[in-house]
C-alpha positions in Angstrom: -0.1 -0.1 0.2 1.3 3.4 -1.0 1.4 5.8 1.6 4.3 7.9 1.0 1.9 10.6 -0.6 0.0 11.3 2.6 2.1 14.1 4.0 2.3 15.8 0.5 -1.4 15.5 0.0 -2.6 17.2 3.3 0.1 19.4 2.8 -1.4 20.6 -0.5 -5.0 20.8 0.8 -4.4 23.0 3.5 -2.5 25.2 1.4 -5.2 25.2 -1.3 -7.6 25.8 1.4 -5.8 28.7 2.8 -5.1 30.0 -0.6 -9.4 30.1 -1.1 -9.4 31.7 2.1 -7.2 34.3 1.7 -8.7 35.3 -1.8 -12.1 35.3 -0.7 -11.0 37.5 2.6 -9.2 39.8 0.7 -5.9 39.7 2.3 -2.6 41.4 1.4 -0.6 39.3 -0.6 2.8 39.4 1.9 0.7 38.2 4.7 -1.1 35.7 2.5 2.3 34.2 1.4 3.6 34.1 5.3 0.4 32.3 6.4 0.7 29.7 3.3 4.3 29.0 4.2 3.5 28.6 7.8 0.4 26.7 7.3 2.3 24.5 4.6 5.1 23.6 7.3 3.0 22.3 9.8 0.4 20.7 7.8 3.5 18.9 6.2 4.7 17.8 10.0 1.0 16.6 10.5 1.1 14.7 7.6 4.6 12.8 8.3 3.3 12.0 12.0 -0.1 10.6 10.3 2.2 8.2 8.1 4.2 6.9 10.5 1.1 6.2 12.7 -0.4 4.2 9.9 2.9 2.6 8.8 3.1 1.1 12.5 -0.7 0.1 12.6 -0.3 -1.6 9.2 3.2 -3.2 10.2 1.3 -4.5 13.6 -1.5 -6.0 11.6 1.0 -7.9 8.9 2.6 -9.0 12.3 -1.0 -10.7 13.8 -1.7 -12.1 10.5 1.7 -14.0 10.2 1.5 -15.1 13.9 -2.5 -15.9 13.6 -1.9 -19.7 12.5 0.0 -20.9 15.4 -1.1 -18.9 18.2 1.1 -19.4 21.3 0.1 -18.0 24.3 1.7 -18.1 27.8 0.0 -18.6 30.7 1.5 -17.3 33.9 3.1 -19.9 36.1 0.7 -21.8 38.1 -2.1 -21.1 35.6 -0.8 -23.9 33.6 -1.1 -26.5 36.6 -4.5 -25.3 37.1 -5.5 -25.7 33.3 -4.4 -29.3 33.0 -6.5 -30.8 36.6 -10.0 -31.5 35.6 -12.8 -30.7 37.6 -13.5 -34.2 38.8 -10.2 -34.5 40.6 -10.4 -30.9 42.3 -14.3 -32.1 43.8 -15.7 -29.3 41.6 -17.5 -31.6 39.2 -21.1 -30.8 38.7 -23.6 -32.3 40.6 -21.4 -32.8 43.9 -22.1 -30.7 46.7 -20.6 -30.4 49.8 
């Protein structure tokens, strides 16, 4: 899955929105360019963070898919012994009352 475009897309979308807003509000050109530059930098960083998060989620999902075939869940010590004993051996069988 291609996710390299995410920071660029987020940055350009924010830049386009800022351009439209500054044109509609008839702002000064110099101020508009300063605002645009700041917006592009901030939203590029936000896009990079989003890209890293998406990469980690995808990598985690791939790890889970690879290990789904042979699930090896280890129980804490003492729990393994309880799982191996049958209820009849412990005296907790259904139908027995103390």
